[in-house]
C-alpha positions, 0 to 999 in steps of 0.5 A: 548459748547456755543451751549449746554450752552448759547442757552440751557438757553434761553426760547422761547414762541413758543417752549420748554426750549431747542429749539436749543440743538443738539440731540447729546448733553445731556440736561443741568441739567438732571441726567445722564441716567443709562441703564440696563445691559444685563445679561450674554450671556449664558442666551440667548443661545438656550439650548438643552437636549436629553432624554433617549428615544432620544427626544430632548428638546430645549428652548430659554429664552425670557422676558414676561408672555407668552410662546410658546411651541410645538412638531415638528415631522420629518414627512411630505408629502415627507415621504409618498412614501410608503403610501397613499398621503395625510396622513400629510394633514389629521393629520394636520386637525385632530390635537387637536381633542379628545384624551385619556384625553380630550373628544373633541376639545371643552374640549381642547380649554376650558382647554387652555382658563384657561391659555389664550392659543391658539393652532395650527398645521401646516404640511409642506413637511418635518415637522409637528408642534403642537404648543400652546401659553399660560401663562408660569405658565400653562406649566405643563398643556400645555406639558401634552396636547401636549403629549396627542395630539401627542401620544394619539389621538382617531381618531374617525370615526366621526372626520375622516369623518369631516376631509374628508369633510374639506379637500374636501372643502379646495381642491375646494377652492384651485382651485377657489381662485384668488391667484394661488400661493399655487397651483403653488408652488405645481406644481413647486415642482412636476415638479422639483422633479417628483414623489419623496420626496419634489415633492410629493403632500402636499395636499390630492388628492380627490381620497384618502380622502375615502381610509385614515382611522384609520388603515392607520393613525396608520400605518404611525404614528408608523413609524414616530411619534417616540421620536428620530424624535421629538423635544419639543421646548419652548420659554419664559420658564425655560429650567429645568422646560421644561425638567422636564415636558418632563420627566413627560409626554413624557418619557416612554409613550405608544402611542395609536398605540402601541410600535411595529415597523412600516414600515421602515422610508423613508430616500430617498434623493431628486432627482432633475429632472426638467420638466414642469407641465401645467394646462389649466384653464379658469381664466377669472372669478376668481374674481367678483365684481366692480373691478375684477382681469383681466384674467391672465396666471401664470408662475413659472420657477425654478432651483435647489439651495441648502440645508439649511445645506450647506454654499451656503444657505446664498448667495442664501438667499441674491440673493433671496432678491436682486431679489425681494423675501423674503417679499421685497414688504411687509409692511415696508414704502414707497419705500420698494422693489423698488430697487429689480431687478424684480421691476427695470428690469421687473415691472418698464419696462413692464407695462403689467406685473402684478406680478414678485416675487422671492421665495426660498424653502430650505430643508434638502437635496435640494432647489429651487429658482423660479420666479413667473410672471403673465400677459395677456395670449397674452403676455405669450411668451414675459413674459417667455423670460423676466423671463429667461433673469433675470435668465441669468443676475443673473450670471452677475456683481453684484453691491456693492450698490445693494448687500449691500442693499439686505444684509441689507434688509435680516438682517432687515427681519430676526431680525424683524421676530424674534421679534415674539415668535411663529417665534422664536419657529419655528426657534428653533424647525426646527434648532434643528430637523435638526442639534441638535443645533441652529445658533443664529441671530447674527451668521446668520447676520455675515454670511450674512455680509460676502457674496461677489459678487463672492459668488453670481456669483458662486452659480448662475453659479452652478444653471444655469447648471441644467434643469429648472422646469416650472409650467404654469396655465391659458390660455397656447395657446402661451406658449413656449415649455419646450425645448425652455425655456431650450434653452433660459436659456442656451443662453447668453441673455435668449432669446427664439430660433430665429426659435420659434420667427419667426414662432409664 
């Protein structure tokens, strides 16, 4: 009381009126703060309505003048087994081009500009998303536009030819860019799920650019762009208004490809195969300039994890963060990521390692946990041994402190990402598309908090029984054989077989 009372009344020439008052004490004479109370919890839950044609409409409340609305389609490169590979890539590039109502892409952009809006389309292995962020007062215009873009695209010969050129340029750029991560991600998926589902190429092969035309696209769209495979998701709008717009613009609409049945939908379940894909490539001149990147060989080793629908998905996410993935080295203040295993055990101990990052890819029926490492071509053998050893060490003891740190960091990343309206939109759309409902952030945080060291050990033990998937890019002269890598992952210490070590 003396500290908050007497000391508070003194005045000092060098400071304010209350220099010694503890931050935990209220200032004397200041009115008591009255904080705004949160509204009922129901207002913040994701609401889902299923229309008569099977279309799901999902919305999430969020304060602000702007909204993000879009259509997610259960379609992607994994569904192209019966079609030409690259259709999803084409559809991504053709999105928001001319439609039945809009004569050109410029007309669409001008329409959105009136509502301060922007648009984007992204195609992945299992989902295609058409999204618009705009003033919430223009919701009618936005949903009308999305319906037209999704169901009534013109796909003119000129637009398809421009798309062919854009894809060829993108493929050239992909092979020339200094960052090999997109290329390695394709290679590791192809090695892990050879010639099936998520192992199919996400990018259009060069030889298919001339073969894909309007008829091929219409054939694919008639099979996969059906209402029961779509979700209209919105963030920052009233649910009733979104449902009303959906009924007005998406109910009973005849798509441009007709209402006839296309080929049967591919319902194949991912088959993990394991294996290796190697690409010998000269990486000595990938970047020029005053500070060029040195010549590096890139290795990615992965093992099958689990689907995002399984209970083990959360322990795998914590494991990935503990290893050094999930953006653990991204912006976040000094020291962020410095306690992950790949930093402490790999980068901190081996100065010649240029990169060691963990990635976790998860899908509706499978998943893949992998580690990407880069080093000088002469150090490839040792680099592979170090990375395989890290996989083995995952099954060892997990410290309570490192586990709590990884769980806290994962929750922090989750909550930080969900500050962004487009991220909330994608989260709502993807969860509703896969499960018809959505787990809220506080539910996910509760599941993360429940992860124990025994959970980590259990999922790792299950993962280590699988054959590895390996992707290698660069000078591969000293790369161990696939059999040696597999043997190292089966050993107790992750070392390459003794005979290999002697005779190299």
